[in-house]
N, C-alpha and C positions, 0 to 999 in steps of 0.2 A: 490518362494523367489529367489532373485538375489544372486548369490554366491559372497561374498566380495573378493576383491583383497587383497593380503597379502604381496607381495614383495616390501619393501620400495624403492628399486632402480627403479622398474617399475613405482611405484606411483610418485616418484620424477620426473622421465623423462616425464610422461604424464602431470604433473602439469606445468612443464616448457613449454611444447608444447601448452597447452591450455591457457596460460597467455596472457595478464595480468589479474589478479584477483582483484575484489573489495571486495569480502568476504574472510576474513582470516579464512579458515577452517583448522581443524586438520584432515588430511586424513592419518590414519595409522602412525602418528608421523611426517608427512610431513606437514608443514605450507604453505598455498597457497599465503598469502600476509603478510609475517612477518614484513615488513617495512611500513605497512599502516599508512597514516598520521593521522588517528583517533585512532591508537593503535590497540588493538585486537578487530577489528570491524567485524561483529556486536555483538559479545559476550559481549563486554563492555557495549553496550546499552541494550541488551536483559535482563541482570541481573536486570536492574532497573524496568522492567515492566512484567517480566515472571509471577509474582504472579497474574496478571490480567487475564491470559489465563487459562481456565479450566484445572485442573491437569489431568483429565481423559477424553479423547476424544474417548473412545472405541465406535465403531459403527458409528462414526460421519464422515461426508464428509467435506473436507477442500479445499478451493481454495486460492492459493497464487498468487496474481497479481503483476507482476513485480518481479518475484522470484529471479532474478539474479542467483547466484551460488547455490541457494537452501537451505541456512542456515535455514530459518524459515519453509520451507517445511519439512525438516528433523526433526526439533524440534517437529513439530506436529505429525510426525510419531512416535517419541519417546514417545509421550503422548498417543499413542494408536489409533490414527485416522485410520479408516478402509480404507479410500480412500483419497489420496492427489493428487491434480492436481496443477501443477505450470505452469504459463504462463509468457512469456516474448516476447518482440519484437526483441531481439538481439540473433542471433545464437551463438555468443561467450559465453554468459551467459548460454544459454540452454545446450550447449556442456559441459560446466563446471559442471552444475547441474546434468546432466545425469551421468557423471563420478563420481562425489562425492557420489551420491546415490548408484552407483554400488560398490564403495569401501566400503561403509557402509552397504551393503546388504539390501538396502531399495527399496521396490517396489513403486515408485512414477512416475506418468505420467507427462511428461513435453511437452508442446505444444507451438509452435510459434503463438502468437496471441496478437493483440492490445487490450487494455482495452475497446476501442470503439466497439469491436466486441464480447463482452462477451455474447451477446444474442445467438450467434452461438453455445454456449455450451449446450443450451437447458435444463438447469436444475438449481435449486437453491441448494445452499450448506449450511450446518449447521453452518460453520465457514468460514469467508472470511478474508484474510489478504490483506490490501491495504496500504502498507507502502513504503515510499520513492518514490512515483510515482506522486502524485498530482502536485508538482511544476515543473515537467518535461512536463506537458501537456499544449497545446495551449487552450484547452477547458476543464478546470478542473471541472466545475460544471456539464457539460454534462456527464462527466465520473461518478460522484457521482449519478446522476439521473439514468444512465444506470445500475449501480450496484444495486440500490434499486429496480429497475423495474425487473431485469432479474436474478440476481445470489445470492443476500443475502437472505437467508432463515430465519436466526435468528440473529447471532452475527457477527460483523465486527471489526477487530482490525485495527485501522487507525493511520497513522503517516504522518506528513508533516513537512519539514523544516519550521521554523517560524522566522520571523525577525520583529523588532519593539517592541512595548510595550506588556508586558504580562498582562496588565490590561484588564479586561473584564467588560464593562459597561452594565447595563440593557438597553434593546432597546425597545422603545415604538412600539406599533402596527402601528402607523401612525404619520406623522409629517406634520405640515402646510408648504406650499410652501415657506413662508418667514422665517421659522425657520431653521437656518443653523449651529448653534454653535456645534451641536453634531458631525458634520463631522470633526471638528478639535480636538475632544477629542482623546487622545491616546488609549482609550478603546473602540472606535467605530470600528465595523468590517471593515477591510481594506485589500486590496491585492496590493502588489507592482508589477508592470509590468517591466520585464527585456527586454529591446529592443535588446540588443546585447548579452553580456555574463556575467555570474556571476560564480566565481570559475573556470574560463576558460572552462565553459561548455555551449555550444550553445543550450542545451536542457533545461536549467533552464529558465522558462517563467514567472511564477507567484509565489510569495511568500507571504502568508498571515501573519497577526499578530495573536495573540491568539484568539482575539474576532472574527476575520474573519474566522478562522478555525471552531470554534464552531458554528457560524451562518450558514456557508455553510452546515455543517453536519445536522443541524436542518432543513434547507430549503429543503434538499434532502430527508427528511423523517426519519432521524436517531436520536434515543434517545441516549444521552450520558449517559452511565451507570457508567463509571469510568474514571476519568482523571488519568491514570496510571503513566504518566511521562510527563514532560513539553510539549513534542510534540506528545504524544501517548494517544489515547482515545479508550476505549472499548465501542462499540456502539451496540444498538439493533435496528433491523429494525422496524420502527413504521409506522404510517400513514402520508400521506401528509395533514397537518392540514388545509390548505386553499382550498383544493379540486381542485386546478388548475392543468392543465397538466404540466408535466415536460419534460421528455426525448423526447417526440414526440408531437409537437403542431399540432392539427388538422387544416385543411383548414378552413379559415373563410368565404370562398365563395366570389362571386363577382369578378370583374376584378382586376388583379394584377397591382401594380404600381412599 
């Protein structure tokens, strides 16, 4: 077990050195992002869907993808998870997460890794957290396919920023070539592409509406168990219903064009 740090002055100094922070954590009474534009984030969001996460994770393994400063990794440890692995592609966040876990005396493994490389972990986890990542990806559906294929063993907690209508239309299995009206419905699955920036963030690429979020999850083989909060879904790994390949497409043979 890691020995927690205790001197507030030392914690405050390290918090300043490791900034800026996106997660407003309470580290021994020191707040890491007290002026966050979203308020006490992510606690203010977590309270709305914490009920959807199993209260007792004793003996379970957890993977936190895009862990940032480790808020959710530490919450899973508080619920008794035996092993928690947090991955992120930014050294800034990983350094913050390691420090936060040290202050809280939590044994959590943090690794620098892209979501596209999760196969390198070589294992499936009982509970996977994939929150606040999808809309930062150039290839979001590929990421979901890779998660289903390689790391989600049972449950996945998913969140994505959503824009557009919250209406969700039932979608037919097929449509005639000349049938086009459904594309204009607010409740048809859609993704907005951001060519330049949104919220002054160059990594915001794709933002789905509610129907688009749910359709992508189903298409990647995830069953939505609970719609825990407007943007948050608890999913279970299911099967690919159409039997078609997803993450890796086999060669079709013949000459390439």
